[in-house]
C-alpha positions in Angstrom: 0.0 0.0 0.0 1.6 3.3 -1.1 -0.9 5.7 0.6 0.4 5.5 4.2 1.2 9.2 4.5 -1.9 10.3 2.5 -4.5 7.6 3.1 -6.8 8.3 0.2 -6.8 8.1 -3.6 -4.0 10.5 -4.5 -5.3 13.4 -6.7 -3.1 15.8 -8.7 -0.5 15.5 -11.4 2.5 16.9 -13.2 3.4 20.4 -12.0 6.1 22.6 -13.6 6.5 25.8 -11.6 9.9 26.4 -13.1 8.1 27.3 -16.3 6.3 30.2 -14.6 7.1 33.4 -12.7 6.8 33.3 -8.9 3.7 35.5 -9.1 1.8 32.6 -10.5 2.7 30.1 -7.7 0.3 31.6 -5.1 -2.5 31.5 -7.6 -1.7 27.8 -8.3 -1.9 27.0 -4.6 -5.3 28.7 -4.3 -6.7 26.7 -7.3 -5.2 23.5 -6.1 -7.2 23.8 -2.9 -10.4 24.5 -4.9 -9.8 21.4 -7.0 -8.9 19.1 -4.1 -5.3 18.6 -5.4 -3.1 16.9 -2.8 -0.2 15.5 -4.9 2.1 17.2 -7.4 4.6 15.4 -9.5 7.6 17.8 -9.8 11.1 17.9 -11.2 10.4 15.7 -14.2 12.5 17.7 -16.7 14.5 19.9 -14.4 18.0 18.4 -14.8 19.2 21.4 -16.7 18.2 23.7 -13.9 19.4 21.5 -11.1 22.8 20.9 -12.6 23.9 23.9 -14.8 27.3 22.5 -15.3 29.4 19.4 -14.5 30.3 20.4 -11.0 27.4 22.6 -9.9 24.2 21.4 -8.3 21.5 24.0 -7.4 18.3 22.8 -5.7 17.2 26.1 -4.4 14.1 26.3 -6.5 13.2 22.7 -5.9 13.6 23.3 -2.1 11.3 26.2 -2.4 8.7 24.3 -4.4 8.6 21.3 -2.1 8.4 23.4 1.0 5.7 25.7 -0.4 3.6 22.7 -1.7 3.8 20.9 1.7 2.8 24.0 3.6 -0.3 24.3 1.4 -1.3 20.7 1.9 0.2 19.2 -1.3 2.6 16.2 -1.2 5.3 15.5 -3.7 5.9 12.7 -6.2 9.5 13.6 -6.8 11.0 12.8 -10.2 14.7 12.3 -10.6 14.7 14.6 -13.7 16.8 12.2 -15.8 14.4 11.9 -18.7 16.3 14.6 -20.6 20.0 15.3 -20.2 21.3 18.9 -20.1 22.8 20.6 -23.2 26.3 21.0 -21.6 26.5 17.2 -21.2 25.8 16.5 -24.9 28.3 19.2 -25.9 31.1 17.9 -23.6 30.4 14.2 -23.8 29.0 13.2 -27.3 28.6 9.5 -26.2 25.5 10.6 -24.3 23.3 11.0 -27.4 21.9 8.2 -29.4 22.5 6.8 -32.8 19.2 6.0 -34.6 18.2 2.9 -36.6 19.5 4.4 -39.8 23.0 5.0 -38.3 22.7 8.7 -37.8 24.2 10.3 -34.7 21.7 12.5 -32.8 22.5 16.0 -31.7 21.2 17.6 -28.5 17.4 18.0 -28.5 14.1 16.4 -27.8 13.9 13.7 -25.1 14.5 10.0 -25.1 17.8 11.0 -26.6 20.1 9.5 -24.0 22.0 6.4 -24.9 21.2 3.7 -22.2 24.7 2.3 -22.5 26.5 5.7 -22.3 29.0 5.7 -19.4 28.4 9.5 -19.1 24.6 9.2 -18.9 24.8 6.4 -16.3 27.4 8.3 -14.2 25.5 11.5 -14.0 21.9 10.1 -13.8 22.9 8.0 -10.8 24.7 10.9 -9.2 21.6 13.1 -9.6 19.4 10.4 -8.1 21.8 10.2 -5.1 22.0 14.0 -4.6 18.2 14.2 -4.6 17.8 11.3 -2.2 20.4 12.7 0.2 18.7 16.1 0.2 15.1 15.2 0.5 15.1 11.8 2.3 13.6 13.4 5.4 11.3 15.9 3.7 7.8 15.4 5.2 6.2 16.1 1.8 8.0 13.3 -0.1 5.5 10.5 -1.0 7.2 8.5 -3.8 10.1 8.6 -6.2 9.5 8.9 -10.0 12.5 7.8 -12.0 13.1 9.5 -15.4 9.9 9.6 -17.6 8.3 7.2 -20.1 11.4 5.2 -20.9 11.6 4.1 -24.5 13.5 4.2 -27.8 16.5 2.2 -29.0 20.1 3.2 -29.7 22.5 1.7 -32.2 25.8 3.3 -31.2 29.2 1.7 -30.6 28.6 1.6 -26.8 25.4 -0.3 -27.4 27.1 -2.6 -29.9 29.8 -3.4 -27.3 27.1 -3.9 -24.6 25.1 -6.2 -26.9 28.1 -8.4 -27.5 28.8 -8.7 -23.8 25.1 -9.5 -23.1 25.2 -12.2 -25.8 28.2 -13.8 -24.3 26.5 -14.0 -21.0 23.3 -15.4 -22.6 24.9 -18.0 -25.0 28.3 -18.6 -23.5 29.9 -19.4 -26.9 29.8 -18.3 -30.5 28.9 -21.9 -31.4 25.8 -21.8 -29.3 24.9 -18.3 -30.7 25.3 -19.4 -34.3 23.1 -22.4 -33.6 20.4 -20.3 -31.9 20.3 -17.7 -34.7 20.6 -20.3 -37.5 23.4 -18.3 -39.0 24.2 -20.9 -41.7 21.3 -19.3 -43.5 22.6 -16.8 -46.0 26.2 -17.4 -44.9 25.9 -15.4 -41.7 28.2 -17.5 -39.5 30.1 -15.4 -36.9 33.7 -16.1 -36.3 34.4 -13.5 -33.6 32.2 -11.6 -31.2 33.3 -8.4 -32.9 31.6 -9.5 -36.1 28.2 -8.9 -34.5 26.7 -5.5 -35.0 23.3 -4.2 -33.9 20.5 -5.1 -36.4 19.9 -1.6 -37.8 19.0 -0.4 -41.3 22.7 -0.6 -42.0 22.6 -4.3 -41.5 19.5 -6.6 -41.1 16.4 -4.4 -40.6 14.2 -2.1 -42.7 10.8 -0.5 -42.5 10.3 -1.0 -38.7 9.9 -4.7 -37.9 11.2 -6.2 -41.2 14.3 -8.2 -40.7 16.5 -10.8 -42.5 17.3 -12.5 -39.2 14.7 -12.8 -36.5 17.2 -14.2 -34.0 19.4 -11.2 -33.8 16.5 -8.7 -34.1 14.6 -10.5 -31.3 17.7 -10.5 -29.1 18.4 -6.8 -29.7 14.9 -6.0 -28.5 15.6 -8.0 -25.4 18.9 -6.3 -24.9 17.5 -2.8 -25.4 14.7 -3.4 -22.9 17.4 -4.8 -20.5 19.7 -1.8 -21.1 17.0 0.8 -20.3 15.9 -1.3 -17.3 19.5 -1.3 -16.1 19.5 2.5 -16.2 16.3 2.5 -14.1 17.7 0.0 -11.7 20.9 2.0 -11.1 18.9 5.0 -10.1 16.5 2.7 -8.1 19.4 1.3 -6.1 20.8 4.7 -5.4 17.5 6.0 -4.1 17.0 3.0 -1.9 20.4 3.6 -0.3 19.1 6.8 1.3 15.3 6.2 1.4 14.7 2.5 1.8 11.1 3.0 2.9 10.0 5.4 0.1 8.4 3.6 -2.8 9.9 4.0 -6.3 8.2 3.8 -9.7 8.5 5.0 -13.3 5.6 5.7 -15.6 4.9 3.0 -18.2 2.8 3.4 -21.3 0.4 0.5 -21.5 1.0 -1.9 -24.4 4.1 0.1 -25.5 5.9 -2.3 -27.8 9.6 -1.7 -27.1 9.9 -2.7 -23.4 9.1 -5.9 -21.7 7.0 -4.5 -18.8 6.6 -7.8 -17.0 10.3 -7.8 -16.5 10.4 -4.2 -15.5 7.6 -4.6 -12.9 9.9 -7.0 -10.9 12.0 -3.9 -10.0 9.1 -1.4 -9.4 7.6 -0.9 -5.9 4.4 0.0 -7.6 3.5 0.1 -11.3 2.4 3.4 -12.7 1.3 4.3 -16.2 0.0 7.1 -18.5 -3.4 6.6 -20.0 -4.1 8.5 -23.2 -6.9 6.9 -25.3 -8.3 8.6 -28.3 -12.0 9.5 -28.7 -12.4 6.4 -30.8 -10.3 4.0 -28.7 -12.6 1.1 -27.7 -13.5 1.4 -24.0 -12.7 -2.3 -23.6 -9.1 -1.7 -24.9 -8.6 1.0 -22.2 -10.0 -1.4 -19.6 -7.7 -4.2 -20.9 -4.7 -1.9 -20.5 -5.6 -1.0 -16.9 -5.9 -4.8 -16.3 -2.5 -5.3 -17.9 -1.0 -2.7 -15.6 -2.6 -4.5 -12.6 -1.4 -7.8 -13.9 2.2 -6.7 -14.1 2.6 -7.4 -10.4 0.1 -10.2 -10.1 -2.9 -8.1 -9.2 -1.4 -5.4 -7.0 -3.0 -1.9 -7.3 -1.3 0.6 -9.6 -0.9 4.3 -10.1 -2.6 6.2 -12.8 0.3 8.6 -13.2 -0.9 10.6 -16.2 -4.1 11.3 -18.1 -5.4 14.5 -19.6 -8.3 16.5 -18.1 -9.4 17.5 -21.6 -7.3 16.7 -24.6 -4.0 15.5 -25.9 -1.7 17.5 -28.2 0.1 14.7 -30.1 -2.6 12.6 -31.7 -3.8 13.2 -35.2 -7.2 14.4 -34.0 -7.1 15.8 -30.4 -10.7 15.7 -29.4 -11.9 17.2 -26.2 -13.2 14.8 -23.5 -16.9 15.3 -23.5 -18.6 16.5 -20.3 -18.4 13.8 -17.7 -15.9 11.7 -19.6 -12.8 12.7 -17.6 -14.6 11.7 -14.4 -15.9 8.5 -16.0 -12.5 7.4 -17.3 -10.9 8.3 -13.9 -13.2 6.0 -12.1 -12.6 3.3 -14.8 -9.0 3.3 -13.7 -9.9 3.1 -10.1 -12.4 0.3 -10.8 -9.6 -1.7 -12.4 -7.0 -1.2 -9.7 -5.7 2.4 -9.6 -5.1 3.9 -6.2 -4.2 7.3 -7.7 -5.8 9.7 -10.2 -3.1 12.0 -11.6 -3.1 14.3 -14.6 -0.6 15.7 -17.0 -0.7 18.6 -16.4 -1.8 20.9 -13.6 -1.2 24.1 -15.4 -1.0 24.4 -19.2 2.4 25.3 -20.7 2.6 28.5 -22.8 5.3 27.3 -25.2 6.7 24.3 -27.1 5.0 21.2 -28.2 2.7 20.6 -25.1 1.2 24.1 -24.9 -2.1 22.6 -26.4 -2.1 19.6 -24.1 -5.0 19.9 -21.6 -4.6 20.9 -18.0 -6.5 21.4 -14.8 -5.7 25.1 -15.0 -6.2 26.3 -18.6 -4.5 29.2 -20.4 -7.3 31.5 -19.2 -5.9 31.1 -15.7 -8.9 31.0 -13.5 -11.4 28.4 -12.1 -14.4 29.4 -14.2 -14.0 26.7 -16.9 -15.8 23.5 -17.6 -12.6 21.5 -17.1 -11.8 23.0 -13.8 -15.3 22.5 -12.5 -15.2 18.8 -13.4 -11.8 18.4 -11.8 -13.0 20.1 -8.6 -16.1 17.8 -8.5 -13.9 14.7 -8.8 -11.5 16.0 -6.2 -14.4 16.4 -3.7 -15.6 12.9 -4.4 -12.2 11.3 -3.9 -11.9 13.2 -0.6 -15.3 11.7 0.4 -14.2 8.2 -0.6 -11.2 8.4 1.8 -9.4 5.1 2.2 -12.4 2.9 1.4 -11.1 1.5 -1.9 -7.3 1.6 -1.2 -5.5 -1.6 -1.8 -8.7 -3.4 -2.8 -8.1 -6.3 -5.2 -9.9 -8.2 -8.0 -10.8 -11.9 -7.9 -10.9 -12.9 -11.6 -11.2 -16.6 -12.5 -10.0 -16.1 -16.0 -6.4 -15.2 -17.0 -5.5 -13.9 -20.5 -1.8 -14.4 -21.4 0.1 -11.5 -22.9 3.9 -11.8 -23.6 6.1 -9.0 -25.0 8.7 -11.3 -26.4 6.0 -13.3 -28.1 4.8 -10.0 -29.6 8.3 -9.1 -30.8 8.6 -12.5 -32.4 5.2 -12.2 -34.1 5.9 -8.7 -35.3 9.3 -9.8 -36.7 7.9 -12.9 -38.4 8.5 -12.9 -42.2 5.0 -14.1 -42.9 2.4 -15.4 -43.1 0.5 -12.0 -43.2 1.3 -8.4 -42.5 -2.2 -8.0 -41.0 -1.4 -10.2 -38.0 -1.5 -7.9 -34.9 -0.9 -9.8 -31.7 -2.3 -7.1 -29.4 -5.5 -6.9 -31.5 -6.0 -10.7 -31.4 -5.6 -10.7 -27.6 -8.1 -7.8 -27.4 -10.7 -9.8 -29.3 -10.9 -12.4 -26.5 -10.7 -9.7 -23.7 -13.5 -7.7 -25.4 -15.8 -10.7 -25.6 -15.5 -11.2 -21.8 -15.8 -7.4 -21.2 -19.1 -7.3 -23.0 -20.3 -10.2 -20.9 -19.3 -8.4 -17.7 -17.0 -11.3 -16.8 -13.8 -10.4 -14.9 -10.4 -11.4 -16.4 -6.7 -10.7 -15.5 -4.0 -10.0 -18.0 -1.1 -12.3 -17.0 2.4 -13.2 -18.0 3.7 -16.6 -19.1 5.3 -16.8 -15.6 2.1 -16.3 -13.7 0.6 -19.1 -11.5 -2.1 -20.5 -13.7 -3.4 -22.6 -10.8 -5.5 -19.7 -9.4 -7.6 -19.6 -12.6 -10.4 -21.7 -14.0 -9.7 -20.7 -17.6 -6.5 -19.5 -19.2 -6.6 -18.0 -22.7 -3.4 -17.6 -24.7 -4.2 -16.2 -28.2 -1.5 -16.5 -30.9 1.0 -18.1 -28.6 3.5 -18.2 -31.5 6.6 -18.5 -29.2 6.6 -21.2 -26.6 9.3 -20.6 -24.0 11.0 -23.3 -22.0 8.6 -24.8 -19.4 5.5 -23.2 -20.8 4.1 -26.3 -22.4 4.7 -28.3 -19.2 2.9 -25.6 -17.3 -0.1 -25.7 -19.6 -0.2 -29.5 -19.4 -0.2 -29.4 -15.6 -2.9 -26.8 -15.5 -5.2 -28.7 -17.8 -4.4 -32.0 -16.2 -5.5 -30.6 -12.9 -8.9 -29.6 -14.3 -8.3 -26.2 -15.9 -9.6 -25.0 -19.3 -6.9 -23.8 -21.7 -7.6 -21.9 -24.9 -5.1 -21.1 -27.7 -5.4 -20.3 -31.3 -4.0 -20.3 -34.8 -0.3 -19.5 -35.2 0.6 -21.0 -31.8 3.4 -23.3 -30.8 5.4 -22.5 -33.9 8.8 -21.4 -32.5 11.0 -21.6 -29.4 12.5 -18.6 -27.5 15.1 -18.1 -30.3 12.5 -18.0 -33.0 13.6 -21.4 -34.3 10.7 -23.6 -35.6 9.8 -26.6 -33.5 9.7 -29.3 -36.0 7.4 -32.3 -36.0 4.2 -30.4 -36.7 2.6 -27.3 -35.3 1.6 -26.4 -32.5 5.0 -27.9 -31.5 5.3 -28.4 -27.8 1.6 -27.8 -27.3 0.6 -30.6 -29.7 0.1 -33.2 -27.0 -2.2 -31.1 -24.8 -4.2 -29.7 -27.7 -4.7 -33.1 -29.4 -4.2 -31.7 -32.9 -1.5 -31.0 -35.5 -1.4 -28.4 -38.2 0.3 -28.9 -41.6 -0.3 -25.6 -43.3 -1.4 -22.0 -42.5 -3.4 -20.1 -45.1 -3.2 -16.3 -45.1 -6.4 -14.6 -46.3 -6.5 -11.2 -48.0 -8.4 -8.5 -46.1 -11.5 -9.0 -48.2 -11.5 -12.8 -47.9 -13.5 -14.7 -45.3 -14.0 -18.4 -44.4 -16.7 -19.9 -42.1 -16.8 -21.7 -38.8 -19.5 -24.2 -39.2 -20.7 -25.9 -36.0 -21.0 -29.6 -36.3 -23.9 -29.5 -33.8 -25.5 -27.0 -31.5 -23.3 -26.3 -28.5 -24.8 -24.0 -25.9 -24.7 -20.5 -27.3 -23.1 -21.6 -30.5 -25.1 -22.9 -33.5 -24.9 -22.5 -37.2 -22.0 -20.8 -38.8 -19.8 -17.7 -38.2 -17.2 -15.8 -40.3 -13.5 -16.0 -39.7 -10.5 -14.4 -41.5 -6.8 -13.4 -41.3 -5.2 -16.9 -40.9 -6.6 -20.4 -41.2 -4.6 -23.3 -39.7 -5.2 -26.5 -41.6 -5.4 -28.9 -38.7 -5.9 -32.6 -38.1 -7.3 -34.2 -34.9 -5.0 -36.5 -32.9 -7.7 -37.3 -30.3 -9.3 -33.9 -30.0 -13.1 -33.7 -30.6 -14.0 -31.6 -33.6 -16.6 -29.1 -32.7 -16.6 -27.0 -35.9 -15.2 -27.2 -39.5 -14.3 -24.8 -42.2 -17.1 -23.9 -44.5 -15.3 -23.1 -47.8 -12.1 -23.3 -49.9 -10.2 -26.5 -50.5 -10.0 -27.2 -46.8 -13.8 -27.1 -46.4 -14.7 -29.8 -43.8 -11.3 -29.6 -42.0 -11.4 -28.8 -38.2 -11.5 -25.2 -37.1 -12.6 -25.6 -33.5 -11.5 -28.5 -31.3 -11.5 -29.6 -27.7 -9.1 -32.1 -26.2 -9.8 -33.9 -22.9 -6.4 -34.0 -21.1 -6.3 -35.3 -17.6 -9.2 -33.7 -15.7 -9.3 -30.6 -17.9 -9.9 -29.4 -21.5 -7.9 -27.7 -24.1 -9.6 -25.8 -26.9 -7.9 -24.8 -30.2 -9.4 -22.0 -32.4 -7.8 -22.4 -35.8 -8.8 -19.0 -37.3 -9.7 -15.5 -36.2 -13.4 -15.5 -35.6 -16.0 -12.8 -35.7 -17.1 -11.2 -32.3 -20.4 -13.1 -32.0 -18.6 -16.4 -32.1 -16.2 -15.5 -29.4 -19.0 -14.2 -27.2 -20.8 -17.5 -27.6 -17.7 -19.6 -27.2 -16.5 -17.9 -24.1 -20.0 -17.8 -22.6 -20.0 -21.6 -23.0 -16.7 -22.0 -21.3 -17.8 -19.8 -18.4 -21.0 -21.8 -18.0 -18.9 -25.0 -17.9 -16.8 -23.6 -15.1 -19.6 -21.9 -13.2 -18.2 -18.4 -13.9 -21.0 -15.8 -13.8 -21.2 -12.2 -15.0 -20.8 -9.6 -12.2 -24.2 -8.2 -13.3 -26.4 -8.2 -16.4 -26.0 -4.7 -17.8 -26.9 -3.1 -21.2 -24.4 -2.4 -23.9 -22.1 0.5 -23.1 -22.3 0.0 -19.4 -19.0 -1.4 -18.0 -19.1 -3.4 -14.8 -16.0 -4.0 -12.6 -15.3 -5.0 -9.1 -12.8 -4.6 -6.3 -12.8 -6.6 -3.1 -11.5 -5.6 0.4 -12.0 -6.8 4.0 -15.0 -8.9 3.2 -16.7 -6.1 1.2 -17.1 -5.8 -2.6 -17.3 -2.7 -4.6 -19.2 -2.9 -7.9 -18.5 -0.1 -10.3 -21.2 0.7 -12.9 -19.7 2.9 -15.6 -22.0 4.2 -18.2 -20.1 5.0 -21.4 -23.3 5.9 -23.2 -24.5 9.5 -23.5 -28.0 8.5 -22.3 -29.0 7.0 -18.9 -29.1 3.3 -18.6 -31.0 0.9 -16.3 -29.2 -1.9 -14.5 -30.6 -4.7 -12.4 -28.4 -5.0 -9.3 -30.3 -7.6 -7.3 -32.6 -7.5 -4.3 -30.0 -7.1 -1.6 -29.4 -3.6 -0.2 -26.2 -1.8 -1.3 -24.7 1.6 -0.3 -24.0 3.8 -3.3 -20.7 5.5 -2.2 -20.8 8.6 -4.3 -24.4 9.6 -3.4 -24.6 8.0 0.0 -28.1 6.4 -0.5 -29.1 2.8 -0.1 -30.2 1.1 -3.4 -31.4 -2.3 -4.6 -33.1 -3.8 -7.6 -33.0 -1.6 -10.8 -30.8 1.5 -10.6 -30.4 4.3 -13.1 -26.9 5.2 -14.2 -26.8 8.7 -15.8 -25.3 9.2 -19.2 -21.5 9.1 -18.7 -22.2 8.5 -15.1 -20.7 6.3 -12.3 -22.2 4.4 -9.4 -20.1 2.6 -6.9 -22.1 0.0 -4.9 -20.8 -1.4 -1.6 -22.1 -4.7 -0.3 -20.9 -7.6 1.8 -19.1 -10.2 -0.2 -21.2 -13.3 -0.7 
């Protein structure tokens, strides 16, 4: 639990007083009180002010800011400022800036421009973290450390090349083992010396993003870059912990950001935090899935919503305003799915550079008489009213959906069978079906304990890592239900094909083998034809993208393809394995099929929806101390009626007791408290 000093849902966000004259600060304090702001994230990009040259450190303004905020009742989320190095550093030490994928050396500018393997960057970033920790370790306003900001981006410089070779030596031990793992006899790529290996950039193996000649080296470079950036984080983390062992440490993640393996990062974060920036047309269920992923990074622990906008972004193609009520609605969506904070970027809108049109609690007009401020103040009052009621509450899902970054990298790098395969979208299809049914699910890693779930779903499990197949077999044998899909079990952790028939190591538990994979053009469809009625599935459904041509090896065939030369071949199978069942979905089905299919599985395992609610109403639950909190989130513009059951429940935001049918206003929220059954 991170909220010991401030036992409520933290409310506030990024604050940059250094961008303003001192005359504005007093007005900020007045408006923070009006809005109920009690946490400010400061010092995110202040390295240049804190260290104007190599030997000088000046924290006078930061001292004043933290003291002033604390006296006014605002606590500090203190960033280490290392997300953007100062100009003097780039001028004096050129190794600090990155080389891009095209081999071009970057100049000073922007952010995400520090090489993670630069000795200079590592030296001064760790030193800065230490200076801050020594100075503020006893400050009463310090709540949590925030290292750097939104880590990301790769580098291809000589320092990274040297670091990559060292990392490979530790991973493989010998060139012989590496050559075998990368299958370098293809195209005469045998390496004779470690110095032969260079990063897979557009100067060597890669082009157009994820296109590569050699998946092995490209996959390992992604692992290495994620590791390198994590190592930078960990160096600062360890320095902070030397001085402040009891202050939690985090850094802000970015949901399904493709470049970093967040399950690995979460092992070194005291609490996960992330920045939520959906577009107006982002499916509500995708945002919910991302919250669930952030909760799942640490096996269900609550997380921090570190950033969201009160009104609009500045960097998307079309930066729509959040309609009235939506900021509050989306804030409670985060809380419903595990957030113990609601923080914004930003508290006061900048007047210059690329974020001057990014929304803020305090708009350019500078006073409280705006729609956005009124909505923020209303939410601030409600969070104060909720107090510590929801803090550290958990979920109790019986379904786990597997997501794996390395599997995503391997799928993205695959040279075929279709450019349309999007791992994240295929995972979302299964999540979305459960979301619409109001059935809870967790997003989990391949390392998660499957034993706590009734159903585990692993869409497009292209890469099967060591031990995963045995883990699945044990889960199913013990009575669990496992689901996987087309393009699964194809390769090992080095992206080498497991021969003997797909799905490779999963073949035994699935009871099928696949001999070919057909890639359909975007306008092509096939059909899933049920052999007989099964619960909520009857007749036929469309499928597309990829079609595995599979044969049963003991699995029962539930449905067959309806057209093309493989008409009549299995497309949906179930295999009894021990006390459980393993289902294989050999193509990408339409939504109605998945809703019926997953409803059948839930019925088999006795998993019931949280409530029956109309379309557009999201239902989520958190549980704490024998009480459960049902969140009814109406994403529709119009009011919706929801049957909540005959038992009496307290509605936390309004204070009244309700039962039976309740009305949720358009874009409104109800939080129902009741004793857990």
